C-alpha angles and dihedrals in degrees: 000000000000113000097252114014090169089070089062090073128066118218095265092049091047091051092047093049091047093050092047094048093045091051091050091048092050092048092049090056090047088054089057090052092048095047099041103028126085117269113252119246120235138060092343117075109193117199118218094231101137110117112255092231091056091049090049094050097038100090093052092046091051091046090055091048091048089053092049091048089049091052091050091047091053095041094052096034093241113184120238112252121226117223115193112212088194093057092044093051091045091051094047092050092047093048091048092052090050093047091054090051089054090051097060118120094261090058095049092075087092088068098048142290113338117224112242094241097046097093092054093047101039110028098062090053092049090049089052090052090049090050090053091049091048089051089053089049092049090049090050094049103035109012125249111005 
C-alpha cells in the first residue's frame, strides 16, 4: 500500500467517494431490512420472492462489504457523514403533504377527464390526510400539538 493513499484524492474527490460509499452502505442495510423484516400492510403487497439462500447469506455478505468500505474510508481518510433523522423525517412529511396536494381532483385532469363528483368525494379525505401529516410535523418540530 502506498504510504499515504489519502493524498491521492483532492477534497472534492474525497467527498464524492465518501458520499458514494456511505450511500451504498446505507442501501445494503436497507436491503437487510427489506429481506428480513416483515412486509408492511396496506396498499403495497410485497411478495416474499427473495431466494432463501440469498436471505441466509445476506448478513455475512453485508458484513464483509461494511468491513471493506471501512477499510477504504480509513485508507483514503474519508470523513464520516452525518445523517439527521430529524431532517429526513421532516422532509418525508413535507413531501407527502405536497404530493397529496398534487393529487386533488383539480390536478388529476392531467390523467384524463375528472368525474364531476370526484372533488367532493376525494379532496376532503386528502385534506384530512394532510392535516394528520401536518400534525405529525408539528409534533416533530414543537412537541405535542
